[in-house]
C-alpha positions in Angstrom: 144.8 63.2 146.4 143.2 62.5 149.8 144.0 66.0 151.2 142.7 67.7 148.1 139.5 65.7 148.3 139.0 66.6 151.9 139.7 70.3 151.3 137.3 70.4 148.3 134.7 68.6 150.3 135.0 70.9 153.3 135.0 74.1 151.2 132.2 73.3 148.8 129.9 70.9 150.8 127.3 73.5 151.6 127.4 74.7 148.0 126.7 71.2 146.7 123.9 70.7 149.2 122.4 74.0 148.0 122.7 72.8 144.4 120.8 69.6 145.3 118.1 71.6 147.0 117.8 73.9 144.0 117.5 70.9 141.7 114.8 69.4 143.9 113.0 72.7 144.2 112.9 73.0 140.4 111.5 69.5 140.2 108.8 70.4 142.8 107.8 73.7 141.3 107.5 72.3 137.8 104.5 70.1 138.9 102.1 72.4 137.0 104.0 71.7 133.8 104.8 68.1 134.3 101.6 66.8 136.0 101.8 64.4 138.9 100.5 60.9 138.7 97.2 61.9 140.3 96.6 64.8 137.9 96.2 62.6 134.8 92.9 63.6 133.1 90.0 61.3 132.3 89.9 63.1 129.0 92.3 63.3 126.1 93.1 65.8 123.3 90.9 63.7 121.0 87.8 64.5 123.1 85.9 67.7 122.5 86.5 68.5 126.2 89.0 71.2 127.0 91.3 69.9 129.7 91.6 72.7 132.3 94.3 72.9 135.0 95.7 75.5 137.4 98.0 76.6 134.5 95.2 77.6 132.1 92.0 77.9 134.0 92.0 81.6 134.8 93.3 82.7 131.4 90.9 80.4 129.5 87.7 80.7 131.5 87.6 84.2 133.1 86.7 87.1 130.8 86.1 84.7 128.0 84.0 85.7 125.1 82.1 82.5 125.5 80.3 80.8 128.3 82.0 77.7 129.9 80.4 74.5 131.1 82.9 72.9 133.4 82.9 69.5 135.0 84.8 69.4 138.3 85.7 65.8 139.0 88.2 63.5 140.8 89.9 60.9 138.7 89.7 58.3 141.5 85.9 58.7 141.7 84.2 55.7 140.1 81.1 57.6 139.1 83.2 60.3 137.5 84.9 57.6 135.4 81.4 56.2 134.4 80.2 59.7 133.7 83.1 60.6 131.4 81.5 59.1 128.3 78.2 61.0 129.1 80.2 64.2 129.3 82.0 63.4 126.1 78.6 63.0 124.5 77.6 66.4 125.8 80.8 67.9 124.3 80.2 66.3 120.9 76.6 67.2 120.7 77.4 70.9 121.5 80.5 71.1 119.4 78.7 73.4 116.9 77.9 75.7 119.9 81.5 76.5 120.7 81.2 80.2 119.7 78.6 80.5 122.4 79.6 77.9 125.0 82.7 75.7 125.5 82.9 72.4 127.3 85.8 71.9 129.8 86.8 69.7 132.7 89.2 69.9 135.6 90.6 67.1 137.8 90.2 68.2 141.4 92.2 65.1 142.6 95.4 66.8 141.3 97.0 68.7 144.1 97.9 71.5 141.7 94.2 72.0 140.8 92.9 71.8 144.4 92.9 75.6 145.0 90.6 76.2 142.0 88.2 73.5 143.1 88.2 75.0 146.6 87.5 78.4 145.2 84.4 77.0 143.5 83.3 75.3 146.7 83.2 71.9 145.0 81.9 69.5 147.7 81.1 66.3 145.6 82.0 64.8 142.3 81.1 65.2 139.5 79.9 68.8 139.7 78.9 70.8 136.6 79.1 74.6 136.7 78.2 77.1 134.0 80.3 80.3 133.9 78.9 83.2 131.9 80.9 85.1 129.3 83.1 88.0 130.5 83.0 86.7 134.0 85.8 88.0 136.3 87.0 86.0 139.2 83.7 85.7 141.0 82.8 82.1 141.7 79.4 83.1 143.3 78.1 83.8 139.8 78.7 80.2 138.6 75.5 78.3 137.9 75.2 74.7 139.0 73.8 72.1 136.6 72.7 68.5 137.5 75.0 65.8 136.1 72.3 63.7 134.4 72.3 62.0 131.0 73.6 64.0 128.0 70.2 65.1 126.7 69.1 66.4 130.1 72.4 68.3 130.6 72.0 69.9 127.1 68.5 71.0 127.8 69.5 72.4 131.2 72.4 74.1 129.5 70.1 75.7 127.0 67.8 76.8 129.7 70.6 78.5 131.6 72.1 80.1 128.5 68.6 81.5 127.8 68.3 82.9 131.3 71.7 84.7 131.0 70.1 87.1 128.4 73.4 88.1 127.0 73.0 91.4 125.0 75.5 90.6 122.3 74.8 90.5 118.6 76.7 87.2 118.3 74.4 85.5 120.7 71.2 83.9 119.5 67.9 85.5 120.5 66.5 82.7 122.6 63.4 84.5 123.7 60.5 83.9 121.4 59.1 86.6 119.1 55.5 86.3 120.4 54.2 89.8 120.6 55.7 91.6 117.7 54.0 92.5 114.4 55.2 90.1 111.6 55.9 93.1 109.4 58.6 94.2 111.8 60.4 90.9 112.0 63.3 92.0 109.8 64.0 95.0 112.1 65.2 92.5 114.7 67.8 91.0 112.4 71.2 92.4 111.4 71.4 94.3 108.1 73.8 91.6 106.8 71.2 88.8 107.0 70.9 86.7 103.9 68.5 84.1 105.2 65.9 84.3 108.0 64.3 81.2 109.5 61.4 81.1 112.0 60.7 78.0 114.1 57.2 77.6 115.5 57.1 75.3 118.5 55.5 74.6 121.9 56.6 76.6 125.0 58.7 73.7 126.4 60.3 72.7 123.2 64.1 73.0 122.8 64.3 72.5 119.1 64.4 76.1 118.1 67.2 77.0 120.6 69.2 74.0 119.6 69.0 75.0 115.9 70.0 78.6 116.8 73.1 77.2 118.6 73.9 74.7 115.8 74.1 77.5 113.2 75.5 80.2 115.5 78.7 80.2 113.4 76.8 82.0 110.7 75.0 84.6 112.8 75.8 87.5 110.6 74.2 85.9 107.5 71.7 83.5 109.0 69.1 84.7 111.5 67.0 82.2 113.3 64.0 83.2 115.5 61.4 81.2 117.3 57.8 81.8 118.3 55.6 79.7 120.6 51.9 78.9 120.7 51.4 81.1 123.8 52.0 84.3 121.6 49.9 85.9 118.9 52.5 85.5 116.0 52.0 81.8 115.4 48.3 82.2 114.5 49.4 83.9 111.3 50.7 80.7 109.9 47.6 78.6 110.3 49.4 75.6 111.7 47.9 72.8 113.8 49.5 71.9 117.1 50.1 68.4 115.7 52.3 69.9 113.0 54.7 71.5 115.5 57.6 72.1 115.5 57.5 73.7 112.1 60.4 75.3 110.1 59.6 78.4 108.0 61.7 80.7 105.7 60.8 84.4 106.0 61.6 86.2 102.8 62.5 89.9 102.7 59.1 90.7 101.2 57.6 89.1 104.4 56.2 86.0 102.6 56.9 82.7 104.2 57.8 79.3 102.9 57.6 76.1 104.9 60.5 73.7 104.6 59.5 70.1 104.5 61.4 68.4 107.3 59.6 65.1 106.9 61.1 64.1 103.6 63.7 62.1 105.5 61.4 61.3 108.3 63.0 59.0 110.9 61.6 58.8 114.4 65.1 58.1 115.8 66.5 61.3 114.3 64.4 63.7 116.3 63.3 67.2 115.4 66.7 68.8 115.9 68.4 66.4 113.4 65.6 66.7 110.9 65.7 70.5 111.0 69.5 70.5 110.8 69.5 68.3 107.7 66.7 70.3 106.0 68.4 73.7 106.6 71.8 72.4 105.4 70.1 70.9 102.3 68.4 74.2 101.5 71.5 76.3 102.0 73.6 74.0 99.8 70.9 74.1 97.1 70.4 77.8 97.1 74.0 78.8 97.9 72.6 81.7 100.0 75.3 81.7 102.7 78.9 82.6 102.0 81.6 80.1 103.1 79.1 77.6 104.3 80.4 74.2 105.1 79.7 71.0 107.1 83.0 70.6 108.8 81.6 71.0 112.3 78.9 68.4 111.5 81.4 66.0 110.0 83.5 66.3 113.2 80.5 65.6 115.3 79.5 62.5 113.3 83.1 61.3 113.4 83.4 61.8 117.1 80.1 60.1 117.8 81.1 57.1 115.8 84.4 56.9 117.6 82.7 57.1 120.9 80.3 54.3 120.0 83.1 52.1 118.6 85.1 52.7 121.8 82.2 51.5 123.9 81.7 48.4 121.6 85.4 47.6 121.8 85.3 47.9 125.6 82.3 45.5 125.8 84.1 43.1 123.5 87.3 43.2 125.5 85.3 42.5 128.7 83.6 39.5 127.1 86.7 38.0 125.6 89.4 38.6 128.2 90.7 35.5 129.9 91.8 35.2 133.5 95.4 34.9 132.5 95.2 38.0 130.5 93.7 40.0 133.3 95.9 39.7 136.3 99.1 38.0 137.3 98.2 36.3 140.6 101.8 36.5 141.7 101.4 40.3 142.0 98.7 40.0 144.7 100.2 41.1 148.0 99.9 39.0 151.1 100.6 42.1 153.2 99.1 45.5 153.8 101.1 48.7 153.2 101.4 51.4 155.7 102.2 53.8 152.9 98.8 53.0 151.4 97.0 53.6 154.7 98.9 56.8 155.5 98.4 58.2 151.9 94.7 57.5 152.0 94.5 59.1 155.5 96.4 62.2 154.3 94.2 62.7 151.3 91.1 62.2 153.5 92.2 64.7 156.2 93.8 67.3 153.9 91.6 67.2 150.9 88.3 65.4 151.4 87.1 66.8 154.7 88.3 70.4 154.0 86.1 70.6 150.9 83.1 71.1 153.3 82.9 74.9 153.7 81.1 74.8 157.1 81.4 71.7 159.2 78.7 72.1 161.7 75.9 70.1 163.5 75.7 66.5 162.4 78.7 66.8 160.1 80.8 68.2 163.0 79.7 65.3 165.3 80.6 62.9 162.5 84.1 64.4 162.3 84.7 64.1 166.0 83.4 60.5 166.0 85.7 59.6 163.0 88.8 61.2 164.5 88.1 59.5 167.8 87.8 56.1 166.1 91.1 56.7 164.3 92.9 57.5 167.5 91.5 54.4 169.3 92.0 51.8 166.5 94.3 53.0 163.8 97.5 50.9 164.1 99.8 53.8 163.3 103.3 54.8 164.0 104.1 57.1 167.0 104.2 60.4 165.2 101.1 59.6 163.2 99.1 58.8 166.4 100.3 62.0 168.0 99.3 63.9 164.8 95.8 62.4 165.1 95.5 63.1 168.8 96.6 66.8 168.3 94.2 67.2 165.4 91.3 65.9 167.4 92.2 68.2 170.3 92.2 71.3 168.0 88.8 70.3 166.4 87.3 69.6 169.8 88.3 73.1 170.9 85.9 74.5 168.2 82.5 73.6 169.9 80.5 75.7 167.5 81.9 73.9 164.4 84.8 74.5 162.1 85.3 75.7 158.6 86.9 73.4 156.1 89.7 76.0 155.6 90.5 76.0 159.3 90.5 72.2 159.4 92.9 72.1 156.5 95.2 74.5 158.4 95.1 72.2 161.4 95.6 69.1 159.2 98.7 70.6 157.5 100.6 71.1 160.8 103.5 68.6 160.9 106.3 68.4 163.3 108.9 65.6 163.8 107.0 64.5 166.9 103.5 64.8 165.4 103.5 63.9 161.7 101.4 62.5 158.9 103.2 62.2 155.5 101.8 64.8 153.2 100.9 62.6 150.3 104.4 62.7 148.9 104.8 58.9 148.6 102.3 57.4 146.2 100.3 54.2 146.7 102.2 50.9 146.7 99.9 47.9 146.8 96.9 50.1 145.9 98.5 51.4 142.8 96.4 50.7 139.7 97.5 49.8 136.2 96.5 53.3 135.2 96.4 56.4 137.5 92.6 56.5 137.6 92.3 53.0 138.9 92.3 51.9 142.6 94.3 54.5 144.7 92.3 56.3 147.3 89.2 54.1 147.3 91.4 51.0 147.7 93.3 52.7 150.6 90.0 53.7 152.2 88.7 50.1 152.2 92.0 48.9 153.6 91.6 51.5 156.4 88.0 50.5 157.2 88.9 46.8 157.4 92.0 47.4 159.5 90.0 49.5 162.0 87.5 46.7 162.6 90.2 44.1 163.1 92.2 46.5 165.4 89.1 47.0 167.5 88.8 43.3 168.2 92.5 42.7 168.7 92.9 45.7 171.0 90.4 44.1 173.4 89.0 47.3 175.0 87.1 47.0 178.2 83.8 48.1 176.8 83.6 47.2 173.1 80.7 48.8 171.0 80.1 46.6 168.0 78.6 49.3 165.9 81.2 52.0 166.8 83.3 51.6 163.7 80.5 50.8 161.1 78.7 53.9 162.5 81.7 56.1 162.2 82.5 54.8 158.7 78.9 55.4 157.5 78.9 59.0 159.0 82.2 59.8 157.3 81.0 58.5 153.9 77.7 60.4 154.3 79.2 63.8 155.1 82.7 63.8 153.6 83.2 61.2 150.8 83.6 63.1 147.6 82.1 60.6 145.1 78.4 61.6 145.3 77.0 58.5 143.6 79.3 56.2 145.6 78.2 57.8 148.9 74.5 57.3 148.0 75.2 53.6 147.2 77.1 53.1 150.4 74.2 54.5 152.4 71.9 52.0 150.8 74.3 49.1 151.3 74.7 49.9 155.1 71.1 50.7 155.9 70.9 47.7 158.3 74.1 48.1 160.3 72.1 48.8 163.5 71.1 45.1 163.4 74.7 43.8 164.1 74.9 41.1 166.7 76.1 42.8 169.8 77.1 39.5 171.3 79.6 38.7 168.6 82.7 40.8 168.8 83.6 39.9 165.2 80.3 40.9 163.7 81.6 44.3 162.4 84.5 42.6 160.7 82.2 40.2 158.9 79.7 43.0 158.1 82.1 45.3 156.3 83.7 42.3 154.6 80.3 41.3 153.2 79.5 44.9 152.1 82.9 45.1 150.3 82.3 41.8 148.5 78.8 42.9 147.5 80.3 46.1 146.0 83.0 44.1 144.2 80.3 41.8 142.7 78.2 44.8 141.5 81.2 46.5 140.0 82.8 43.4 138.4 83.3 44.0 134.6 82.2 47.6 135.1 84.1 50.3 133.2 85.6 51.5 136.4 87.3 48.2 137.1 91.0 47.9 136.7 91.6 45.2 134.1 94.8 44.2 135.8 93.1 44.0 139.3 89.6 42.7 138.7 87.0 43.1 141.5 86.8 39.5 142.7 85.3 38.0 145.8 87.8 38.4 148.6 89.9 36.6 149.7 90.7 34.9 146.4 91.9 31.4 146.3 95.5 32.6 145.8 95.4 34.3 149.2 93.3 31.8 151.1 92.9 28.4 149.4 90.7 27.0 152.2 88.4 30.0 152.6 86.0 29.0 149.7 84.4 25.7 149.3 83.8 23.9 146.0 80.5 25.7 145.5 82.2 29.1 145.9 80.6 29.7 149.3 82.9 31.0 152.1 83.7 28.9 155.1 83.1 31.6 157.8 85.4 30.3 160.4 88.4 30.0 158.1 87.6 33.3 156.4 87.3 35.1 159.7 90.7 33.8 160.8 92.2 34.9 157.5 90.7 38.4 157.9 92.0 38.7 161.5 95.5 37.9 160.3 95.4 39.8 157.0 94.2 43.1 158.5 96.2 42.9 161.7 98.9 45.3 162.7 101.5 42.5 162.4 100.8 42.2 158.7 101.4 45.8 157.8 104.5 46.5 155.7 106.4 49.6 156.9 108.8 49.7 154.0 109.1 53.1 152.3 107.1 55.1 154.9 108.4 58.6 155.6 109.8 58.4 159.1 111.0 61.3 161.2 111.5 59.5 164.5 114.8 58.1 165.6 113.5 54.6 166.3 113.0 54.0 162.5 110.1 52.2 160.9 110.3 48.9 162.8 107.4 46.5 163.5 107.7 47.1 167.2 106.7 50.6 166.7 103.1 49.5 166.0 102.8 48.0 169.5 103.7 51.3 171.1 100.5 53.1 170.1 98.6 55.2 172.6 96.5 53.4 175.3 92.9 53.1 174.2 91.5 54.2 177.6 94.1 56.9 178.5 95.4 58.3 175.2 98.7 59.1 177.0 101.1 61.6 175.4 103.8 59.8 173.5 107.3 60.9 174.5 109.9 61.3 171.7 113.5 61.9 172.3 113.9 65.4 170.9 117.7 65.4 171.1 118.0 62.3 169.0 115.4 63.6 166.6 117.5 66.8 166.0 120.7 64.7 165.7 119.3 62.6 162.8 116.9 65.0 161.2 119.2 66.5 158.6 120.7 63.1 157.6 117.2 61.6 157.2 116.1 64.6 155.2 118.9 64.2 152.7 118.3 60.4 152.5 114.6 61.1 151.9 115.5 63.5 149.0 117.8 60.8 147.5 115.0 58.2 147.7 112.4 60.5 146.1 114.6 61.9 143.4 117.2 59.3 142.4 117.6 60.9 138.9 118.5 64.3 140.2 120.8 62.7 142.8 122.6 61.0 140.0 123.1 64.4 138.2 124.2 65.9 141.5 126.8 63.1 142.0 128.1 63.5 138.5 128.6 67.2 139.1 130.5 66.6 142.3 132.8 64.1 140.6 133.5 66.5 137.7 134.2 69.4 140.2 136.5 67.2 142.4 138.4 65.9 139.3 138.8 69.5 138.0 140.1 70.6 141.4 142.4 67.6 141.6 143.8 68.1 138.1 144.3 71.8 138.8 146.2 71.0 142.0 148.5 68.6 140.1 149.2 71.2 137.5 150.2 73.7 140.3 152.6 71.1 141.8 154.3 70.4 138.5 154.7 74.1 137.8 156.5 74.9 141.0 
């Protein structure tokens, strides 16, 4: 049995390894079909928002018969999470327009979607883009819209749809009929028209165009025109400006009939809803449109009610939840995770910064400053520190600036001696109860605090108190993807130049206070993870003596806690991806580059090569235990089959 096992193992070992690699490869390349954790959408199939991905974006959007309004967002972005309901409202309000314009969204945080977001030069989140019908792959033709409240977005959308001037009979004629003779009005309608409506309104009114879009489904039978008071046509109807907007029926004999939209007058309904109700009532009464129904309207009403009820339920849950229901204090970690720090660093360097198309001038200086601070104070492992040093060297050799694409190329360079894990391991202590919670922002805050403590504990010869707050603020200003969050951080840190230069701990306290202020502002916000509420840090569970009875912090005790909590000795190195022979030991943190000299770190290349293949196989097993189990079962079956076959041969001799 032993000899058979050895022979089988020697003959087929490489075949088995190849099989394992194929299994892993299939798992890796199926990411587009089975989305990774970070690719989970903020929207669901119940929303009126089409969920776009790298799998369906091109086939759905390009050369489409309709225009597309697309939100480019990142699921970790707090403002994107807050804005999701606004965008849902836009999608619901425009549901009846779907033959003219569709509403979609794509999560740029998902690695598989990043290429599409890069192609559309998405710099900040959320970003709204309008893509015209029949557009081929030409992102320069996309139109940017401002991500304001729903009504503003809808008005801006109408304005841009009007400007497109699509010469298609299925599209509404947005431009007002101001200079034509009234007797010629039917010549501008299709021959199949059964009902013609004319809306008289002011130049800046959107009611007419909204109604055109609301009833665009029936464009062959129902023609809706508009005219404004800056033309000559409206004088024919002898209307006062105070009566506008007005809704008229134009009969085939060129007589007009005004529809009373005030019979269900309700100031809260607005002109669009009043007109919509009046038109539907007239059509149902006269039965003048074939196959007319209110299904779209019913869907809109149902979706609006569902959205309102969801908001009420969320508020109710926030009011009623008890501390014990919110979070188990036992899950609060007393240590930091190097996986969290490195994962945040990887996303920052390989995704955040490369979004900027041209990194020049002030942004380039901010990048150099930030990389320098990381090299000086990040308490990283040897290959990570070498990686940062090499990256800074490459950027520094581009004195006229660097493109985001070129920076990404530099950031993607990994070797066993100079390595930053490429975001393969997900967050540990920064993992939220749902994929959209915590994650990158949590890792970023940990990084900021760790840098301030590392600066103090490294004891450089000439310590600049504002060095780290200045670098952090510049990074957030130029590279942080959440637009609204960046603006808020700029306001929060407007006074950082006033830091006490005589107190070496002032930067630690400063960022700690800023973070607690942000936590207080966002507590009970919809972006808060219900299982990890934004409380004042440190909580009583982490530091029982930091807060007094009146909830004020004892600064001496709190500072000592921060110095210990964010120190390099409190960083958990479990589960980090390690390609150096020394392993992920705590001593490795003490062997970081000298702050003053940045000496090259020597790594034993022979030892690295000796262990590289073994570590690679181990890392595959750790990442894909299910597939390793399948692989093991296959090996056992094959060995048993060979063994049984060998026994049969012996018995037949």
